[in-house]
CHARMM-style PDB file with segment names, atoms N, HN, CA, C and O in Angstrom:
ATOM      1  N   MET     1       0.851  -1.177   0.000  1.00  0.00      PROA
ATOM      2  CA  MET     1       0.000   0.000   0.000  1.00  0.00      PROA
ATOM      3  C   MET     1       0.893   1.236   0.000  1.00  0.00      PROA
ATOM      4  O   MET     1       1.894   1.306   0.714  1.00  0.00      PROA
ATOM      5  N   THR     2       0.508   2.194  -0.810  1.00  0.00      PROA
ATOM      6  HN  THR     2      -0.305   2.137  -1.390  1.00  0.00      PROA
ATOM      7  CA  THR     2       1.253   3.442  -0.866  1.00  0.00      PROA
ATOM      8  C   THR     2       0.481   4.543  -0.138  1.00  0.00      PROA
ATOM      9  O   THR     2      -0.677   4.361   0.239  1.00  0.00      PROA
ATOM     10  N   LEU     3       1.120   5.650   0.046  1.00  0.00      PROA
ATOM     11  HN  LEU     3       2.061   5.798  -0.260  1.00  0.00      PROA
ATOM     12  CA  LEU     3       0.503   6.779   0.733  1.00  0.00      PROA
ATOM     13  C   LEU     3      -0.750   7.258   0.007  1.00  0.00      PROA
ATOM     14  O   LEU     3      -1.698   7.713   0.647  1.00  0.00      PROA
ATOM     15  N   THR     4      -0.763   7.162  -1.297  1.00  0.00      PROA
ATOM     16  HN  THR     4       0.007   6.792  -1.817  1.00  0.00      PROA
ATOM     17  CA  THR     4      -1.915   7.651  -2.065  1.00  0.00      PROA
ATOM     18  C   THR     4      -3.123   6.723  -1.958  1.00  0.00      PROA
ATOM     19  O   THR     4      -4.211   7.090  -2.402  1.00  0.00      PROA
ATOM     20  N   ASP     5      -2.964   5.549  -1.388  1.00  0.00      PROA
ATOM     21  HN  ASP     5      -2.080   5.252  -1.028  1.00  0.00      PROA
ATOM     22  CA  ASP     5      -4.079   4.615  -1.217  1.00  0.00      PROA
ATOM     23  C   ASP     5      -4.947   4.940   0.000  1.00  0.00      PROA
ATOM     24  O   ASP     5      -5.965   4.281   0.209  1.00  0.00      PROA
ATOM     25  N   TRP     6      -4.582   5.916   0.791  1.00  0.00      PROA
ATOM     26  HN  TRP     6      -3.754   6.452   0.621  1.00  0.00      PROA
ATOM     27  CA  TRP     6      -5.272   6.182   2.048  1.00  0.00      PROA
ATOM     28  C   TRP     6      -6.749   6.530   1.860  1.00  0.00      PROA
ATOM     29  O   TRP     6      -7.567   6.228   2.728  1.00  0.00      PROA
ATOM     30  N   LYS     7      -7.095   7.156   0.745  1.00  0.00      PROA
ATOM     31  HN  LYS     7      -6.430   7.402   0.040  1.00  0.00      PROA
ATOM     32  CA  LYS     7      -8.493   7.538   0.526  1.00  0.00      PROA
ATOM     33  C   LYS     7      -9.399   6.328   0.282  1.00  0.00      PROA
ATOM     34  O   LYS     7     -10.611   6.411   0.481  1.00  0.00      PROA
ATOM     35  N   SER     8      -8.830   5.238  -0.135  1.00  0.00      PROA
ATOM     36  HN  SER     8      -7.846   5.170  -0.296  1.00  0.00      PROA
ATOM     37  CA  SER     8      -9.639   4.053  -0.416  1.00  0.00      PROA
ATOM     38  C   SER     8      -9.844   3.169   0.810  1.00  0.00      PROA
ATOM     39  O   SER     8     -10.606   2.204   0.751  1.00  0.00      PROA
ATOM     40  N   LEU     9      -9.180   3.481   1.912  1.00  0.00      PROA
ATOM     41  HN  LEU     9      -8.561   4.265   1.960  1.00  0.00      PROA
ATOM     42  CA  LEU     9      -9.340   2.688   3.131  1.00  0.00      PROA
ATOM     43  C   LEU     9     -10.747   2.860   3.704  1.00  0.00      PROA
ATOM     44  O   LEU     9     -11.327   3.942   3.624  1.00  0.00      PROA
ATOM     45  N   GLU    10     -11.280   1.806   4.271  1.00  0.00      PROA
ATOM     46  HN  GLU    10     -10.808   0.927   4.336  1.00  0.00      PROA
ATOM     47  CA  GLU    10     -12.628   1.844   4.835  1.00  0.00      PROA
ATOM     48  C   GLU    10     -12.752   2.907   5.925  1.00  0.00      PROA
ATOM     49  O   GLU    10     -13.747   3.631   5.969  1.00  0.00      PROA
ATOM     50  N   ILE    11     -11.770   3.009   6.790  1.00  0.00      PROA
ATOM     51  HN  ILE    11     -10.962   2.421   6.755  1.00  0.00      PROA
ATOM     52  CA  ILE    11     -11.840   3.992   7.884  1.00  0.00      PROA
ATOM     53  C   ILE    11     -11.865   5.413   7.329  1.00  0.00      PROA
ATOM     54  O   ILE    11     -12.560   6.276   7.865  1.00  0.00      PROA
ATOM     55  N   THR    12     -11.112   5.661   6.262  1.00  0.00      PROA
ATOM     56  HN  THR    12     -10.547   4.960   5.827  1.00  0.00      PROA
ATOM     57  CA  THR    12     -11.117   6.982   5.644  1.00  0.00      PROA
ATOM     58  C   THR    12     -12.496   7.297   5.083  1.00  0.00      PROA
ATOM     59  O   THR    12     -12.994   8.411   5.239  1.00  0.00      PROA
ATOM     60  N   GLN    13     -13.109   6.322   4.433  1.00  0.00      PROA
ATOM     61  HN  GLN    13     -12.705   5.416   4.307  1.00  0.00      PROA
ATOM     62  CA  GLN    13     -14.440   6.513   3.873  1.00  0.00      PROA
ATOM     63  C   GLN    13     -15.465   6.795   4.971  1.00  0.00      PROA
ATOM     64  O   GLN    13     -16.352   7.630   4.794  1.00  0.00      PROA
ATOM     65  N   ILE    14     -15.346   6.103   6.099  1.00  0.00      PROA
ATOM     66  HN  ILE    14     -14.626   5.425   6.243  1.00  0.00      PROA
ATOM     67  CA  ILE    14     -16.259   6.323   7.229  1.00  0.00      PROA
ATOM     68  C   ILE    14     -16.085   7.738   7.779  1.00  0.00      PROA
ATOM     69  O   ILE    14     -17.066   8.435   8.036  1.00  0.00      PROA
ATOM     70  N   ILE    15     -14.849   8.150   7.955  1.00  0.00      PROA
ATOM     71  HN  ILE    15     -14.052   7.583   7.746  1.00  0.00      PROA
ATOM     72  CA  ILE    15     -14.572   9.488   8.491  1.00  0.00      PROA
ATOM     73  C   ILE    15     -15.063  10.563   7.526  1.00  0.00      PROA
ATOM     74  O   ILE    15     -15.690  11.534   7.949  1.00  0.00      PROA
ATOM     75  N   PHE    16     -14.787  10.399   6.244  1.00  0.00      PROA
ATOM     76  HN  PHE    16     -14.278   9.611   5.900  1.00  0.00      PROA
ATOM     77  CA  PHE    16     -15.231  11.382   5.260  1.00  0.00      PROA
ATOM     78  C   PHE    16     -16.753  11.482   5.225  1.00  0.00      PROA
ATOM     79  O   PHE    16     -17.299  12.581   5.122  1.00  0.00      PROA
ATOM     80  N   LYS    17     -17.438  10.352   5.310  1.00  0.00      PROA
ATOM     81  HN  LYS    17     -16.994   9.459   5.394  1.00  0.00      PROA
ATOM     82  CA  LYS    17     -18.900  10.368   5.315  1.00  0.00      PROA
ATOM     83  C   LYS    17     -19.429  11.127   6.533  1.00  0.00      PROA
ATOM     84  O   LYS    17     -20.381  11.900   6.424  1.00  0.00      PROA
ATOM     85  N   GLU    18     -18.807  10.902   7.689  1.00  0.00      PROA
ATOM     86  HN  GLU    18     -18.034  10.274   7.778  1.00  0.00      PROA
ATOM     87  CA  GLU    18     -19.221  11.606   8.901  1.00  0.00      PROA
ATOM     88  C   GLU    18     -18.978  13.112   8.768  1.00  0.00      PROA
ATOM     89  O   GLU    18     -19.817  13.913   9.178  1.00  0.00      PROA
ATOM     90  N   LEU    19     -17.843  13.495   8.200  1.00  0.00      PROA
ATOM     91  HN  LEU    19     -17.162  12.844   7.866  1.00  0.00      PROA
ATOM     92  CA  LEU    19     -17.565  14.914   7.994  1.00  0.00      PROA
ATOM     93  C   LEU    19     -18.575  15.530   7.024  1.00  0.00      PROA
ATOM     94  O   LEU    19     -19.025  16.657   7.232  1.00  0.00      PROA
ATOM     95  N   GLU    20     -18.929  14.803   5.977  1.00  0.00      PROA
ATOM     96  HN  GLU    20     -18.563  13.888   5.809  1.00  0.00      PROA
ATOM     97  CA  GLU    20     -19.946  15.292   5.042  1.00  0.00      PROA
ATOM     98  C   GLU    20     -21.283  15.482   5.749  1.00  0.00      PROA
ATOM     99  O   GLU    20     -21.969  16.480   5.524  1.00  0.00      PROA
ATOM    100  N   ASN    21     -21.657  14.527   6.604  1.00  0.00      PROA
ATOM    101  HN  ASN    21     -21.100  13.716   6.787  1.00  0.00      PROA
ATOM    102  CA  ASN    21     -22.913  14.638   7.350  1.00  0.00      PROA
ATOM    103  C   ASN    21     -22.903  15.839   8.280  1.00  0.00      PROA
ATOM    104  O   ASN    21     -23.882  16.580   8.357  1.00  0.00      PROA
ATOM    105  N   ARG    22     -21.798  16.030   8.986  1.00  0.00      PROA
ATOM    106  HN  ARG    22     -21.003  15.428   8.924  1.00  0.00      PROA
ATOM    107  CA  ARG    22     -21.700  17.179   9.901  1.00  0.00      PROA
ATOM    108  C   ARG    22     -21.768  18.496   9.142  1.00  0.00      PROA
ATOM    109  O   ARG    22     -22.418  19.445   9.579  1.00  0.00      PROA
ATOM    110  N   GLN    23     -21.092  18.542   8.006  1.00  0.00      PROA
ATOM    111  HN  GLN    23     -20.564  17.771   7.651  1.00  0.00      PROA
ATOM    112  CA  GLN    23     -21.104  19.744   7.185  1.00  0.00      PROA
ATOM    113  C   GLN    23     -22.525  20.043   6.710  1.00  0.00      PROA
ATOM    114  O   GLN    23     -22.969  21.190   6.756  1.00  0.00      PROA
ATOM    115  N   LYS    24     -23.233  19.015   6.255  1.00  0.00      PROA
ATOM    116  HN  LYS    24     -22.872  18.083   6.217  1.00  0.00      PROA
ATOM    117  CA  LYS    24     -24.613  19.179   5.789  1.00  0.00      PROA
ATOM    118  C   LYS    24     -25.513  19.676   6.922  1.00  0.00      PROA
ATOM    119  O   LYS    24     -26.313  20.590   6.722  1.00  0.00      PROA
ATOM    120  N   GLU    25     -25.386  19.080   8.106  1.00  0.00      PROA
ATOM    121  HN  GLU    25     -24.736  18.338   8.268  1.00  0.00      PROA
ATOM    122  CA  GLU    25     -26.203  19.495   9.253  1.00  0.00      PROA
ATOM    123  C   GLU    25     -25.941  20.943   9.627  1.00  0.00      PROA
ATOM    124  O   GLU    25     -26.874  21.693   9.917  1.00  0.00      PROA
ATOM    125  N   LEU    26     -24.675  21.338   9.622  1.00  0.00      PROA
ATOM    126  HN  LEU    26     -23.918  20.729   9.387  1.00  0.00      PROA
ATOM    127  CA  LEU    26     -24.345  22.727   9.952  1.00  0.00      PROA
ATOM    128  C   LEU    26     -24.921  23.693   8.925  1.00  0.00      PROA
ATOM    129  O   LEU    26     -25.417  24.760   9.286  1.00  0.00      PROA
ATOM    130  N   LYS    27     -24.859  23.329   7.659  1.00  0.00      PROA
ATOM    131  HN  LYS    27     -24.456  22.463   7.366  1.00  0.00      PROA
ATOM    132  CA  LYS    27     -25.428  24.194   6.614  1.00  0.00      PROA
ATOM    133  C   LYS    27     -26.931  24.341   6.797  1.00  0.00      PROA
ATOM    134  O   LYS    27     -27.472  25.438   6.658  1.00  0.00      PROA
ATOM    135  N   GLU    28     -27.608  23.236   7.109  1.00  0.00      PROA
ATOM    136  HN  GLU    28     -27.168  22.345   7.222  1.00  0.00      PROA
ATOM    137  CA  GLU    28     -29.054  23.290   7.328  1.00  0.00      PROA
ATOM    138  C   GLU    28     -29.392  24.135   8.554  1.00  0.00      PROA
ATOM    139  O   GLU    28     -30.332  24.930   8.525  1.00  0.00      PROA
ATOM    140  N   THR    29     -28.633  23.963   9.617  1.00  0.00      PROA
ATOM    141  HN  THR    29     -27.870  23.317   9.640  1.00  0.00      PROA
ATOM    142  CA  THR    29     -28.859  24.757  10.820  1.00  0.00      PROA
ATOM    143  C   THR    29     -28.624  26.228  10.542  1.00  0.00      PROA
ATOM    144  O   THR    29     -29.413  27.078  10.954  1.00  0.00      PROA
ATOM    145  N   LEU    30     -27.546  26.527   9.848  1.00  0.00      PROA
ATOM    146  HN  LEU    30     -26.905  25.836   9.513  1.00  0.00      PROA
ATOM    147  CA  LEU    30     -27.230  27.917   9.523  1.00  0.00      PROA
ATOM    148  C   LEU    30     -28.319  28.531   8.649  1.00  0.00      PROA
ATOM    149  O   LEU    30     -28.670  29.699   8.813  1.00  0.00      PROA
ATOM    150  N   ALA    31     -28.840  27.752   7.738  1.00  0.00      PROA
ATOM    151  HN  ALA    31     -28.555  26.803   7.605  1.00  0.00      PROA
ATOM    152  CA  ALA    31     -29.886  28.259   6.841  1.00  0.00      PROA
ATOM    153  C   ALA    31     -31.154  28.628   7.597  1.00  0.00      PROA
ATOM    154  O   ALA    31     -31.880  29.533   7.185  1.00  0.00      PROA
ATOM    155  N   THR    32     -31.427  27.939   8.697  1.00  0.00      PROA
ATOM    156  HN  THR    32     -30.838  27.204   9.032  1.00  0.00      PROA
ATOM    157  CA  THR    32     -32.683  28.197   9.425  1.00  0.00      PROA
ATOM    158  C   THR    32     -32.509  29.114  10.630  1.00  0.00      PROA
ATOM    159  O   THR    32     -33.494  29.657  11.131  1.00  0.00      PROA
ATOM    160  N   THR    33     -31.281  29.298  11.106  1.00  0.00      PROA
ATOM    161  HN  THR    33     -30.481  28.857  10.699  1.00  0.00      PROA
ATOM    162  CA  THR    33     -31.087  30.090  12.322  1.00  0.00      PROA
ATOM    163  C   THR    33     -30.180  31.298  12.131  1.00  0.00      PROA
ATOM    164  O   THR    33     -29.897  32.005  13.098  1.00  0.00      PROA
ATOM    165  N   ALA    34     -29.722  31.552  10.918  1.00  0.00      PROA
ATOM    166  HN  ALA    34     -29.952  30.978  10.133  1.00  0.00      PROA
ATOM    167  CA  ALA    34     -28.791  32.658  10.669  1.00  0.00      PROA
ATOM    168  C   ALA    34     -29.342  33.969  11.217  1.00  0.00      PROA
ATOM    169  O   ALA    34     -30.505  34.312  11.004  1.00  0.00      PROA
ATOM    170  N   GLY    35     -28.498  34.679  11.911  1.00  0.00      PROA
ATOM    171  HN  GLY    35     -27.553  34.400  12.084  1.00  0.00      PROA
ATOM    172  CA  GLY    35     -28.864  35.982  12.453  1.00  0.00      PROA
ATOM    173  C   GLY    35     -29.305  35.959  13.903  1.00  0.00      PROA
ATOM    174  O   GLY    35     -29.289  36.995  14.567  1.00  0.00      PROA
ATOM    175  N   GLU    36     -29.697  34.806  14.404  1.00  0.00      PROA
ATOM    176  HN  GLU    36     -29.710  33.964  13.865  1.00  0.00      PROA
ATOM    177  CA  GLU    36     -30.130  34.717  15.802  1.00  0.00      PROA
ATOM    178  C   GLU    36     -28.964  34.894  16.767  1.00  0.00      PROA
ATOM    179  O   GLU    36     -29.102  35.524  17.815  1.00  0.00      PROA
ATOM    180  N   ASN    37     -27.820  34.333  16.402  1.00  0.00      PROA
ATOM    181  HN  ASN    37     -27.708  33.821  15.550  1.00  0.00      PROA
ATOM    182  CA  ASN    37     -26.629  34.411  17.243  1.00  0.00      PROA
ATOM    183  C   ASN    37     -25.420  34.536  16.316  1.00  0.00      PROA
ATOM    184  O   ASN    37     -24.885  33.529  15.852  1.00  0.00      PROA
ATOM    185  N   PRO    38     -24.987  35.775  16.045  1.00  0.00      PROA
ATOM    186  CA  PRO    38     -23.890  35.984  15.098  1.00  0.00      PROA
ATOM    187  C   PRO    38     -22.604  35.229  15.455  1.00  0.00      PROA
ATOM    188  O   PRO    38     -21.872  34.800  14.564  1.00  0.00      PROA
ATOM    189  N   LEU    39     -22.331  35.069  16.735  1.00  0.00      PROA
ATOM    190  HN  LEU    39     -22.926  35.418  17.459  1.00  0.00      PROA
ATOM    191  CA  LEU    39     -21.124  34.345  17.136  1.00  0.00      PROA
ATOM    192  C   LEU    39     -21.219  32.877  16.716  1.00  0.00      PROA
ATOM    193  O   LEU    39     -20.247  32.315  16.210  1.00  0.00      PROA
ATOM    194  N   MET    40     -22.375  32.258  16.920  1.00  0.00      PROA
ATOM    195  HN  MET    40     -23.165  32.714  17.331  1.00  0.00      PROA
ATOM    196  CA  MET    40     -22.565  30.865  16.499  1.00  0.00      PROA
ATOM    197  C   MET    40     -22.587  30.760  14.977  1.00  0.00      PROA
ATOM    198  O   MET    40     -22.124  29.763  14.423  1.00  0.00      PROA
ATOM    199  N   ASP    41     -23.120  31.779  14.290  1.00  0.00      PROA
ATOM    200  HN  ASP    41     -23.496  32.589  14.740  1.00  0.00      PROA
ATOM    201  CA  ASP    41     -23.089  31.787  12.826  1.00  0.00      PROA
ATOM    202  C   ASP    41     -21.647  31.722  12.337  1.00  0.00      PROA
ATOM    203  O   ASP    41     -21.327  30.957  11.427  1.00  0.00      PROA
ATOM    204  N   ARG    42     -20.790  32.518  12.938  1.00  0.00      PROA
ATOM    205  HN  ARG    42     -21.051  33.139  13.677  1.00  0.00      PROA
ATOM    206  CA  ARG    42     -19.373  32.539  12.548  1.00  0.00      PROA
ATOM    207  C   ARG    42     -18.719  31.202  12.848  1.00  0.00      PROA
ATOM    208  O   ARG    42     -17.937  30.700  12.041  1.00  0.00      PROA
ATOM    209  N   TRP    43     -19.030  30.618  14.004  1.00  0.00      PROA
ATOM    210  HN  TRP    43     -19.665  31.025  14.660  1.00  0.00      PROA
ATOM    211  CA  TRP    43     -18.464  29.314  14.355  1.00  0.00      PROA
ATOM    212  C   TRP    43     -18.903  28.258  13.341  1.00  0.00      PROA
ATOM    213  O   TRP    43     -18.089  27.463  12.871  1.00  0.00      PROA
ATOM    214  N   ARG    44     -20.179  28.257  13.013  1.00  0.00      PROA
ATOM    215  HN  ARG    44     -20.840  28.903  13.395  1.00  0.00      PROA
ATOM    216  CA  ARG    44     -20.700  27.282  12.044  1.00  0.00      PROA
ATOM    217  C   ARG    44     -20.041  27.454  10.681  1.00  0.00      PROA
ATOM    218  O   ARG    44     -19.672  26.468  10.042  1.00  0.00      PROA
ATOM    219  N   CYS    45     -19.894  28.681  10.236  1.00  0.00      PROA
ATOM    220  HN  CYS    45     -20.194  29.482  10.755  1.00  0.00      PROA
ATOM    221  CA  CYS    45     -19.226  28.929   8.952  1.00  0.00      PROA
ATOM    222  C   CYS    45     -17.788  28.428   8.969  1.00  0.00      PROA
ATOM    223  O   CYS    45     -17.314  27.847   7.992  1.00  0.00      PROA
ATOM    224  N   GLY    46     -17.101  28.653  10.079  1.00  0.00      PROA
ATOM    225  HN  GLY    46     -17.486  29.124  10.872  1.00  0.00      PROA
ATOM    226  CA  GLY    46     -15.728  28.166  10.208  1.00  0.00      PROA
ATOM    227  C   GLY    46     -15.655  26.649  10.205  1.00  0.00      PROA
ATOM    228  O   GLY    46     -14.767  26.068   9.582  1.00  0.00      PROA
ATOM    229  N   ALA    47     -16.587  26.006  10.900  1.00  0.00      PROA
ATOM    230  HN  ALA    47     -17.309  26.478  11.406  1.00  0.00      PROA
ATOM    231  CA  ALA    47     -16.613  24.544  10.940  1.00  0.00      PROA
ATOM    232  C   ALA    47     -16.920  23.971   9.557  1.00  0.00      PROA
ATOM    233  O   ALA    47     -16.313  22.984   9.143  1.00  0.00      PROA
ATOM    234  N   ILE    48     -17.854  24.585   8.850  1.00  0.00      PROA
ATOM    235  HN  ILE    48     -18.347  25.387   9.187  1.00  0.00      PROA
ATOM    236  CA  ILE    48     -18.189  24.140   7.491  1.00  0.00      PROA
ATOM    237  C   ILE    48     -16.953  24.230   6.597  1.00  0.00      PROA
ATOM    238  O   ILE    48     -16.659  23.307   5.837  1.00  0.00      PROA
ATOM    239  N   ALA    49     -16.239  25.337   6.693  1.00  0.00      PROA
ATOM    240  HN  ALA    49     -16.477  26.086   7.310  1.00  0.00      PROA
ATOM    241  CA  ALA    49     -15.018  25.511   5.893  1.00  0.00      PROA
ATOM    242  C   ALA    49     -13.940  24.501   6.294  1.00  0.00      PROA
ATOM    243  O   ALA    49     -13.260  23.943   5.432  1.00  0.00      PROA
ATOM    244  N   ALA    50     -13.786  24.269   7.586  1.00  0.00      PROA
ATOM    245  HN  ALA    50     -14.338  24.722   8.286  1.00  0.00      PROA
ATOM    246  CA  ALA    50     -12.775  23.320   8.053  1.00  0.00      PROA
ATOM    247  C   ALA    50     -13.080  21.905   7.579  1.00  0.00      PROA
ATOM    248  O   ALA    50     -12.181  21.194   7.129  1.00  0.00      PROA
ATOM    249  N   TYR    51     -14.340  21.491   7.676  1.00  0.00      PROA
ATOM    250  HN  TYR    51     -15.071  22.068   8.041  1.00  0.00      PROA
ATOM    251  CA  TYR    51     -14.715  20.166   7.177  1.00  0.00      PROA
ATOM    252  C   TYR    51     -14.452  20.075   5.678  1.00  0.00      PROA
ATOM    253  O   TYR    51     -13.977  19.051   5.187  1.00  0.00      PROA
ATOM    254  N   GLY    52     -14.758  21.137   4.960  1.00  0.00      PROA
ATOM    255  HN  GLY    52     -15.144  21.969   5.359  1.00  0.00      PROA
ATOM    256  CA  GLY    52     -14.502  21.170   3.519  1.00  0.00      PROA
ATOM    257  C   GLY    52     -13.020  21.034   3.196  1.00  0.00      PROA
ATOM    258  O   GLY    52     -12.646  20.346   2.246  1.00  0.00      PROA
ATOM    259  N   ASP    53     -12.172  21.696   3.994  1.00  0.00      PROA
ATOM    260  HN  ASP    53     -12.476  22.255   4.766  1.00  0.00      PROA
ATOM    261  CA  ASP    53     -10.731  21.589   3.794  1.00  0.00      PROA
ATOM    262  C   ASP    53     -10.259  20.151   3.948  1.00  0.00      PROA
ATOM    263  O   ASP    53      -9.445  19.674   3.158  1.00  0.00      PROA
ATOM    264  N   VAL    54     -10.764  19.463   4.955  1.00  0.00      PROA
ATOM    265  HN  VAL    54     -11.425  19.851   5.597  1.00  0.00      PROA
ATOM    266  CA  VAL    54     -10.373  18.075   5.178  1.00  0.00      PROA
ATOM    267  C   VAL    54     -10.881  17.196   4.041  1.00  0.00      PROA
ATOM    268  O   VAL    54     -10.151  16.336   3.547  1.00  0.00      PROA
ATOM    269  N   LEU    55     -12.118  17.405   3.626  1.00  0.00      PROA
ATOM    270  HN  LEU    55     -12.711  18.103   4.027  1.00  0.00      PROA
ATOM    271  CA  LEU    55     -12.690  16.593   2.554  1.00  0.00      PROA
ATOM    272  C   LEU    55     -11.976  16.796   1.220  1.00  0.00      PROA
ATOM    273  O   LEU    55     -11.948  15.889   0.389  1.00  0.00      PROA
ATOM    274  N   ASP    56     -11.409  17.962   1.013  1.00  0.00      PROA
ATOM    275  HN  ASP    56     -11.432  18.700   1.688  1.00  0.00      PROA
ATOM    276  CA  ASP    56     -10.723  18.276  -0.246  1.00  0.00      PROA
ATOM    277  C   ASP    56      -9.212  18.044  -0.184  1.00  0.00      PROA
ATOM    278  O   ASP    56      -8.494  18.367  -1.130  1.00  0.00      PROA
ATOM    279  N   ILE    57      -8.740  17.493   0.914  1.00  0.00      PROA
ATOM    280  HN  ILE    57      -9.324  17.231   1.682  1.00  0.00      PROA
ATOM    281  CA  ILE    57      -7.303  17.351   1.107  1.00  0.00      PROA
ATOM    282  C   ILE    57      -6.691  16.376   0.104  1.00  0.00      PROA
ATOM    283  O   ILE    57      -7.285  15.357  -0.248  1.00  0.00      PROA
ATOM    284  N   GLU    58      -5.507  16.716  -0.336  1.00  0.00      PROA
ATOM    285  HN  GLU    58      -5.024  17.544  -0.050  1.00  0.00      PROA
ATOM    286  CA  GLU    58      -4.719  15.834  -1.186  1.00  0.00      PROA
ATOM    287  C   GLU    58      -3.310  15.781  -0.612  1.00  0.00      PROA
ATOM    288  O   GLU    58      -2.764  16.790  -0.166  1.00  0.00      PROA
ATOM    289  N   MET    59      -2.750  14.618  -0.634  1.00  0.00      PROA
ATOM    290  HN  MET    59      -3.193  13.799  -0.997  1.00  0.00      PROA
ATOM    291  CA  MET    59      -1.378  14.470  -0.174  1.00  0.00      PROA
ATOM    292  C   MET    59      -0.464  15.005  -1.264  1.00  0.00      PROA
ATOM    293  O   MET    59      -0.806  14.945  -2.445  1.00  0.00      PROA
ATOM    294  N   TYR    60       0.679  15.520  -0.886  1.00  0.00      PROA
ATOM    295  HN  TYR    60       0.958  15.568   0.074  1.00  0.00      PROA
ATOM    296  CA  TYR    60       1.625  16.086  -1.839  1.00  0.00      PROA
ATOM    297  C   TYR    60       1.939  15.095  -2.957  1.00  0.00      PROA
ATOM    298  O   TYR    60       2.039  15.475  -4.123  1.00  0.00      PROA
ATOM    299  N   GLU    61       2.090  13.837  -2.597  1.00  0.00      PROA
ATOM    300  HN  GLU    61       2.009  13.528  -1.649  1.00  0.00      PROA
ATOM    301  CA  GLU    61       2.441  12.812  -3.569  1.00  0.00      PROA
ATOM    302  C   GLU    61       1.337  12.605  -4.615  1.00  0.00      PROA
ATOM    303  O   GLU    61       1.621  12.181  -5.735  1.00  0.00      PROA
ATOM    304  N   GLU    62       0.085  12.901  -4.258  1.00  0.00      PROA
ATOM    305  HN  GLU    62      -0.146  13.246  -3.348  1.00  0.00      PROA
ATOM    306  CA  GLU    62      -1.031  12.733  -5.177  1.00  0.00      PROA
ATOM    307  C   GLU    62      -0.997  13.761  -6.314  1.00  0.00      PROA
ATOM    308  O   GLU    62      -1.528  13.514  -7.396  1.00  0.00      PROA
ATOM    309  N   THR    63      -0.382  14.889  -6.065  1.00  0.00      PROA
ATOM    310  HN  THR    63       0.049  15.089  -5.186  1.00  0.00      PROA
ATOM    311  CA  THR    63      -0.367  15.959  -7.055  1.00  0.00      PROA
ATOM    312  C   THR    63       0.852  15.898  -7.959  1.00  0.00      PROA
ATOM    313  O   THR    63       0.965  16.679  -8.904  1.00  0.00      PROA
ATOM    314  N   GLN    64       1.764  14.976  -7.678  1.00  0.00      PROA
ATOM    315  HN  GLN    64       1.672  14.341  -6.911  1.00  0.00      PROA
ATOM    316  CA  GLN    64       2.990  14.843  -8.471  1.00  0.00      PROA
ATOM    317  C   GLN    64       2.813  13.772  -9.536  1.00  0.00      PROA
ATOM    318  O   GLN    64       2.296  12.691  -9.256  1.00  0.00      PROA
ATOM    319  N   ASP    65       3.236  14.067 -10.736  1.00  0.00      PROA
ATOM    320  HN  ASP    65       3.656  14.945 -10.963  1.00  0.00      PROA
ATOM    321  CA  ASP    65       3.154  13.078 -11.823  1.00  0.00      PROA
ATOM    322  C   ASP    65       4.511  12.531 -12.151  1.00  0.00      PROA
ATOM    323  OT1 ASP    65       4.639  11.689 -13.039  1.00  0.00      PROA
TER     324      ASP     65
END
């Protein structure tokens, strides 16, 4: 197994699915509660972005040809 195989591992798929679910829930919550608590709105936006960063991550070796 090489470093680039990590995305195909079952545990990686489970973690990514959970992050996608959390991101979706936060977006839905933000859509219905935006403006009620600006501090929580900012936290939710940051969490959504952070989950997105993890989901879009690529290892350096994956980008090299």
